[in-house]
N, CA, C and O atoms as a printed pandas DataFrame, in Angstrom:
     atom_number atom_name residue_name chain_id  residue_number  x_coord  y_coord  z_coord
0              1         N          UNK        A               1  166.678  -16.158  138.800
1              2        CA          UNK        A               1  166.947  -16.789  137.360
2              3         C          UNK        A               1  168.444  -17.432  137.596
3              4         O          UNK        A               1  169.416  -16.833  138.055
4              5         N          UNK        A               2  168.389  -18.650  137.213
5              6        CA          UNK        A               2  169.587  -19.446  137.368
6              7         C          UNK        A               2  170.012  -19.468  135.984
7              8         O          UNK        A               2  169.194  -19.685  135.089
8              9         N          UNK        A               3  171.532  -19.208  135.693
9             10        CA          UNK        A               3  171.958  -19.296  134.269
10            11         C          UNK        A               3  173.151  -20.269  134.249
11            12         O          UNK        A               3  173.787  -20.624  135.242
12            13         N          UNK        A               4  173.370  -20.661  132.936
13            14        CA          UNK        A               4  174.753  -21.610  132.822
14            15         C          UNK        A               4  175.868  -20.941  133.445
15            16         O          UNK        A               4  176.680  -21.640  134.050
16            17         N          UNK        A               5  176.030  -19.703  133.388
17            18        CA          UNK        A               5  177.203  -18.862  133.776
18            19         C          UNK        A               5  177.362  -19.162  135.374
19            20         O          UNK        A               5  178.508  -19.270  135.809
20            21         N          UNK        A               6  176.407  -19.281  136.141
21            22        CA          UNK        A               6  176.313  -19.603  137.523
22            23         C          UNK        A               6  176.533  -20.747  138.020
23            24         O          UNK        A               6  176.821  -20.812  139.215
24            25         N          UNK        A               7  176.447  -21.998  137.185
25            26        CA          UNK        A               7  176.611  -23.466  137.630
26            27         C          UNK        A               7  177.909  -23.726  137.679
27            28         O          UNK        A               7  178.705  -23.358  136.815
28            29         N          UNK        A               8  178.248  -24.487  138.866
29            30        CA          UNK        A               8  179.525  -24.834  139.281
30            31         C          UNK        A               8  180.093  -26.022  138.700
31            32         O          UNK        A               8  179.360  -26.941  138.336
32            33         N          UNK        A               9  181.466  -26.078  138.576
33            34        CA          UNK        A               9  181.973  -27.243  137.830
34            35         C          UNK        A               9  181.565  -28.538  138.432
35            36         O          UNK        A               9  181.279  -28.713  139.616
36            37         N          UNK        A              10  181.570  -29.459  137.449
37            38        CA          UNK        A              10  180.897  -30.890  137.941
38            39         C          UNK        A              10  179.452  -30.962  137.877
39            40         O          UNK        A              10  179.151  -32.154  137.950
40            41         N          UNK        A              11  178.683  -30.424  137.801
41            42        CA          UNK        A              11  177.216  -30.203  137.869
42            43         C          UNK        A              11  176.470  -30.467  136.518
43            44         O          UNK        A              11  177.063  -30.006  135.544
44            45         N          UNK        A              12  175.402  -31.054  136.280
45            46        CA          UNK        A              12  174.664  -31.431  135.205
46            47         C          UNK        A              12  173.454  -30.809  135.304
47            48         O          UNK        A              12  172.712  -31.163  136.220
48            49         N          UNK        A              13  173.027  -29.777  134.394
49            50        CA          UNK        A              13  171.699  -29.011  134.572
50            51         C          UNK        A              13  170.998  -29.188  133.352
51            52         O          UNK        A              13  171.609  -29.709  132.419
52            53         N          UNK        A              14  169.655  -28.793  133.183
53            54        CA          UNK        A              14  168.750  -28.800  132.050
54            55         C          UNK        A              14  168.253  -27.383  131.648
55            56         O          UNK        A              14  167.754  -26.543  132.397
56            57         N          UNK        A              15  168.514  -27.278  130.180
57            58        CA          UNK        A              15  168.054  -26.131  129.888
58            59         C          UNK        A              15  166.827  -25.883  129.858
59            60         O          UNK        A              15  166.014  -26.704  129.434
60            61         N          UNK        A              16  166.468  -24.595  130.348
61            62        CA          UNK        A              16  164.903  -24.431  130.741
62            63         C          UNK        A              16  164.486  -23.281  129.607
63            64         O          UNK        A              16  163.368  -23.403  129.108
64            65         N          UNK        A              17  165.167  -22.381  129.255
65            66        CA          UNK        A              17  164.826  -21.420  128.330
66            67         C          UNK        A              17  166.112  -20.603  127.689
67            68         O          UNK        A              17  167.097  -20.452  128.412
68            69         N          UNK        A              18  166.121  -20.156  126.558
69            70        CA          UNK        A              18  167.103  -19.393  126.071
70            71         C          UNK        A              18  166.765  -17.890  125.755
71            72         O          UNK        A              18  165.723  -17.533  125.203
72            73         N          UNK        A              19  167.649  -17.155  126.121
73            74        CA          UNK        A              19  167.240  -15.625  125.989
74            75         C          UNK        A              19  168.069  -15.084  125.023
75            76         O          UNK        A              19  168.980  -15.788  124.589
76            77         N          UNK        A              20  167.906  -13.892  124.585
77            78        CA          UNK        A              20  168.929  -13.313  123.441
78            79         C          UNK        A              20  167.849  -13.103  122.331
79            80         O          UNK        A              20  166.688  -13.510  122.353
80            81         N          UNK        A              21  168.527  -12.322  121.276
81            82        CA          UNK        A              21  168.007  -12.112  120.181
82            83         C          UNK        A              21  168.802  -12.519  118.855
83            84         O          UNK        A              21  170.017  -12.535  118.659
84            85         N          UNK        A              22  167.683  -12.860  117.960
85            86        CA          UNK        A              22  168.109  -13.180  116.527
86            87         C          UNK        A              22  169.281  -14.118  116.342
87            88         O          UNK        A              22  169.282  -15.281  116.747
88            89         N          UNK        A              23  170.245  -13.555  115.724
89            90        CA          UNK        A              23  171.257  -14.594  115.363
90            91         C          UNK        A              23  172.297  -15.098  116.407
91            92         O          UNK        A              23  173.078  -15.988  116.070
92            93         N          UNK        A              24  172.348  -14.495  117.831
93            94        CA          UNK        A              24  173.067  -14.897  118.923
94            95         C          UNK        A              24  172.263  -15.976  119.449
95            96         O          UNK        A              24  172.880  -17.004  119.726
96            97         N          UNK        A              25  170.985  -15.958  119.651
97            98        CA          UNK        A              25  169.983  -17.086  119.939
98            99         C          UNK        A              25  169.934  -18.301  119.053
99           100         O          UNK        A              25  169.728  -19.431  119.495
100          101         N          UNK        A              26  170.139  -18.011  117.734
101          102        CA          UNK        A              26  170.308  -19.067  116.540
102          103         C          UNK        A              26  171.627  -19.760  116.799
103          104         O          UNK        A              26  171.695  -20.989  116.835
104          105         N          UNK        A              27  172.614  -19.018  116.968
105          106        CA          UNK        A              27  174.022  -19.705  117.104
106          107         C          UNK        A              27  174.092  -20.638  118.237
107          108         O          UNK        A              27  174.756  -21.674  118.195
108          109         N          UNK        A              28  173.365  -20.242  119.299
109          110        CA          UNK        A              28  173.448  -21.094  120.403
110          111         C          UNK        A              28  172.545  -22.343  120.385
111          112         O          UNK        A              28  172.901  -23.295  121.079
112          113         N          UNK        A              29  171.482  -22.431  119.707
113          114        CA          UNK        A              29  170.653  -23.235  119.127
114          115         C          UNK        A              29  171.279  -24.475  118.051
115          116         O          UNK        A              29  171.119  -25.695  118.011
116          117         N          UNK        A              30  172.030  -23.542  117.255
117          118        CA          UNK        A              30  172.941  -24.391  116.186
118          119         C          UNK        A              30  173.892  -25.317  116.938
119          120         O          UNK        A              30  174.149  -26.403  116.418
120          121         N          UNK        A              31  174.492  -24.965  118.224
121          122        CA          UNK        A              31  175.484  -25.603  118.779
122          123         C          UNK        A              31  174.931  -26.718  119.691
123          124         O          UNK        A              31  175.638  -27.287  120.524
124          125         N          UNK        A              32  173.488  -27.029  119.467
125          126        CA          UNK        A              32  173.072  -28.080  119.981
126          127         C          UNK        A              32  172.357  -27.851  121.585
127          128         O          UNK        A              32  172.035  -28.815  122.278
128          129         N          UNK        A              33  172.193  -26.544  121.985
129          130        CA          UNK        A              33  171.707  -26.192  123.068
130          131         C          UNK        A              33  170.248  -25.640  123.061
131          132         O          UNK        A              33  170.039  -24.428  123.000
132          133         N          UNK        A              34  169.195  -26.604  123.128
133          134        CA          UNK        A              34  167.974  -26.263  122.861
134          135         C          UNK        A              34  167.306  -26.528  124.403
135          136         O          UNK        A              34  167.928  -27.030  125.340
136          137         N          UNK        A              35  166.030  -26.117  124.437
137          138        CA          UNK        A              35  165.121  -26.518  125.504
138          139         C          UNK        A              35  165.254  -28.051  125.903
139          140         O          UNK        A              35  165.298  -28.887  125.001
140          141         N          UNK        A              36  165.314  -28.416  127.166
141          142        CA          UNK        A              36  165.223  -29.671  127.618
142          143         C          UNK        A              36  166.811  -30.562  127.548
143          144         O          UNK        A              36  167.081  -31.638  128.083
144          145         N          UNK        A              37  167.453  -29.919  126.925
145          146        CA          UNK        A              37  168.784  -30.670  126.776
146          147         C          UNK        A              37  169.646  -30.667  128.189
147          148         O          UNK        A              37  169.647  -29.705  128.957
148          149         N          UNK        A              38  170.306  -31.775  128.389
149          150        CA          UNK        A              38  171.415  -31.828  129.529
150          151         C          UNK        A              38  172.562  -31.247  129.218
151          152         O          UNK        A              38  173.141  -31.512  128.164
152          153         N          UNK        A              39  173.061  -30.320  130.169
153          154        CA          UNK        A              39  174.454  -29.664  129.867
154          155         C          UNK        A              39  175.226  -30.111  130.998
155          156         O          UNK        A              39  174.701  -29.982  132.104
156          157         N          UNK        A              40  176.449  -30.644  130.916
157          158        CA          UNK        A              40  177.369  -30.983  131.972
158          159         C          UNK        A              40  178.426  -29.922  131.866
159          160         O          UNK        A              40  178.903  -29.668  130.760
160          161         N          UNK        A              41  178.910  -29.144  133.182
161          162        CA          UNK        A              41  179.923  -28.285  133.211
162          163         C          UNK        A              41  181.162  -29.069  133.320
163          164         O          UNK        A              41  181.256  -29.903  134.221
164          165         N          UNK        A              42  182.147  -28.874  132.464
165          166        CA          UNK        A              42  183.422  -29.426  132.726
166          167         C          UNK        A              42  184.315  -28.922  133.507
167          168         O          UNK        A              42  184.789  -29.404  134.536
168          169         N          UNK        A              43  184.595  -27.674  132.857
169          170        CA          UNK        A              43  185.688  -26.962  133.699
170          171         C          UNK        A              43  185.297  -25.374  133.039
171          172         O          UNK        A              43  184.641  -25.037  132.053
172          173         N          UNK        A              44  185.988  -24.655  134.022
173          174        CA          UNK        A              44  186.075  -23.038  133.674
174          175         C          UNK        A              44  187.305  -22.524  133.687
175          176         O          UNK        A              44  188.037  -22.761  134.648
176          177         N          UNK        A              45  187.708  -21.794  132.702
177          178        CA          UNK        A              45  189.126  -21.147  132.554
178          179         C          UNK        A              45  189.728  -20.532  133.914
179          180         O          UNK        A              45  188.928  -20.259  134.809
180          181         N          UNK        A              46  190.748  -20.361  134.061
181          182        CA          UNK        A              46  191.322  -19.667  135.215
182          183         C          UNK        A              46  190.594  -18.440  135.380
183          184         O          UNK        A              46  189.892  -18.250  136.373
184          185         N          UNK        A              47  190.746  -17.456  134.305
185          186        CA          UNK        A              47  189.865  -16.077  134.563
186          187         C          UNK        A              47  188.349  -16.244  134.256
187          188         O          UNK        A              47  187.672  -15.282  133.896
188          189         N          UNK        A              48  187.870  -17.414  134.400
189          190        CA          UNK        A              48  186.405  -17.569  134.124
190          191         C          UNK        A              48  185.603  -17.459  132.943
191          192         O          UNK        A              48  184.378  -17.459  132.819
192          193         N          UNK        A              49  186.845  -17.333  131.801
193          194        CA          UNK        A              49  186.129  -17.295  130.396
194          195         C          UNK        A              49  187.012  -17.878  129.579
195          196         O          UNK        A              49  188.171  -17.473  129.487
196          197         N          UNK        A              50  186.460  -19.062  128.793
197          198        CA          UNK        A              50  185.385  -19.578  128.790
198          199         C          UNK        A              50  184.889  -20.586  129.608
199          200         O          UNK        A              50  185.506  -20.723  130.664
200          201         N          UNK        A              51  184.111  -21.200  129.449
201          202        CA          UNK        A              51  183.346  -22.112  130.152
202          203         C          UNK        A              51  183.328  -23.512  129.171
203          204         O          UNK        A              51  183.026  -23.498  127.978
204          205         N          UNK        A              52  183.666  -24.550  129.840
205          206        CA          UNK        A              52  183.781  -25.741  128.800
206          207         C          UNK        A              52  182.512  -26.616  129.147
207          208         O          UNK        A              52  182.290  -26.791  130.345
208          209         N          UNK        A              53  181.824  -27.073  128.406
209          210        CA          UNK        A              53  180.684  -27.856  128.694
210          211         C          UNK        A              53  180.441  -29.079  127.942
211          212         O          UNK        A              53  180.829  -28.975  126.778
212          213         N          UNK        A              54  179.946  -30.157  128.220
213          214        CA          UNK        A              54  179.378  -31.298  127.202
214          215         C          UNK        A              54  177.878  -31.356  127.075
215          216         O          UNK        A              54  177.028  -31.381  127.964
216          217         N          UNK        A              55  177.745  -31.371  125.737
217          218        CA          UNK        A              55  176.239  -31.290  125.387
218          219         C          UNK        A              55  176.166  -32.220  124.268
219          220         O          UNK        A              55  176.957  -32.228  123.325
220          221         N          UNK        A              56  174.934  -33.193  124.459
221          222        CA          UNK        A              56  174.826  -34.046  123.418
222          223         C          UNK        A              56  175.900  -34.874  123.235
223          224         O          UNK        A              56  175.794  -35.492  122.175
224          225         N          UNK        A              57  176.895  -35.129  123.851
225          226        CA          UNK        A              57  177.916  -36.051  123.564
226          227         C          UNK        A              57  179.029  -35.253  123.111
227          228         O          UNK        A              57  180.084  -35.874  122.980
228          229         N          UNK        A              58  179.038  -34.238  122.890
229          230        CA          UNK        A              58  180.403  -33.548  122.326
230          231         C          UNK        A              58  180.689  -32.170  123.525
231          232         O          UNK        A              58  179.928  -31.640  124.335
232          233         N          UNK        A              59  181.727  -31.994  123.278
233          234        CA          UNK        A              59  182.428  -30.855  123.981
234          235         C          UNK        A              59  182.443  -29.479  123.367
235          236         O          UNK        A              59  182.675  -29.303  122.171
236          237         N          UNK        A              60  182.164  -28.421  124.296
237          238        CA          UNK        A              60  181.929  -27.271  123.655
238          239         C          UNK        A              60  182.403  -26.205  124.617
239          240         O          UNK        A              60  182.275  -26.407  125.825
240          241         N          UNK        A              61  182.938  -25.093  124.173
241          242        CA          UNK        A              61  183.486  -23.783  124.830
242          243         C          UNK        A              61  182.464  -22.751  124.567
243          244         O          UNK        A              61  182.107  -22.418  123.437
244          245         N          UNK        A              62  181.969  -22.216  125.783
245          246        CA          UNK        A              62  181.048  -20.870  125.556
246          247         C          UNK        A              62  181.647  -19.906  126.554
247          248         O          UNK        A              62  182.227  -20.117  127.619
248          249         N          UNK        A              63  181.300  -18.610  125.813
249          250        CA          UNK        A              63  181.814  -17.213  126.407
250          251         C          UNK        A              63  180.747  -17.270  127.738
251          252         O          UNK        A              63  179.772  -18.006  127.890
252          253         N          UNK        A              64  181.267  -16.271  128.602
253          254        CA          UNK        A              64  180.415  -15.934  129.687
254          255         C          UNK        A              64  179.036  -15.338  129.036
255          256         O          UNK        A              64  177.852  -15.629  129.206
256          257         N          UNK        A              65  179.528  -14.632  128.433
257          258        CA          UNK        A              65  178.246  -13.756  127.900
258          259         C          UNK        A              65  177.032  -14.594  127.359
259          260         O          UNK        A              65  175.847  -14.401  127.627
260          261         N          UNK        A              66  177.532  -15.505  126.593
261          262        CA          UNK        A              66  176.488  -16.478  125.848
262          263         C          UNK        A              66  175.947  -17.544  127.117
263          264         O          UNK        A              66  174.826  -18.051  127.067
264          265         N          UNK        A              67  176.702  -17.748  128.008
265          266        CA          UNK        A              67  176.363  -18.596  129.004
266          267         C          UNK        A              67  175.093  -18.023  129.843
267          268         O          UNK        A              67  174.154  -18.602  130.389
268          269         N          UNK        A              68  175.409  -16.793  129.736
269          270        CA          UNK        A              68  174.361  -15.927  130.697
270          271         C          UNK        A              68  172.841  -15.766  130.213
271          272         O          UNK        A              68  171.867  -15.327  130.825
272          273         N          UNK        A              69  172.966  -16.281  128.875
273          274        CA          UNK        A              69  171.717  -16.140  127.822
274          275         C          UNK        A              69  170.827  -17.477  128.205
275          276         O          UNK        A              69  169.622  -17.519  127.956
276          277         N          UNK        A              70  171.517  -18.534  128.818
277          278        CA          UNK        A              70  170.879  -19.636  128.802
278          279         C          UNK        A              70  170.514  -20.169  130.255
279          280         O          UNK        A              70  171.319  -20.516  131.119
280          281         N          UNK        A              71  169.147  -20.158  130.336
281          282        CA          UNK        A              71  168.368  -20.195  131.709
282          283         C          UNK        A              71  168.360  -21.803  131.939
283          284         O          UNK        A              71  167.959  -22.584  131.076
284          285         N          UNK        A              72  168.868  -22.212  133.252
285          286        CA          UNK        A              72  168.863  -23.694  133.458
286          287         C          UNK        A              72  168.161  -24.053  134.743
287          288         O          UNK        A              72  167.883  -23.139  135.520
288          289         N          UNK        A              73  167.888  -25.144  135.003
289          290        CA          UNK        A              73  167.381  -25.679  136.233
290          291         C          UNK        A              73  167.954  -26.803  136.883
291          292         O          UNK        A              73  167.474  -27.217  137.938
């Protein structure tokens, strides 16, 4: 399973599926990350957390724990 956490900087991927339960999954969806949306990985902080991405023409920072719940292709 390929997750957003493993995507390298400069790549664009498509969200395939969201994992996680209840409020966490809802929060990810509220940020605009839903099945089929394109996500561009802009940069990763020096220690690897957070990951900065572009989704639906806006910039977003995600924790590694959240990025691990987003399955991509």
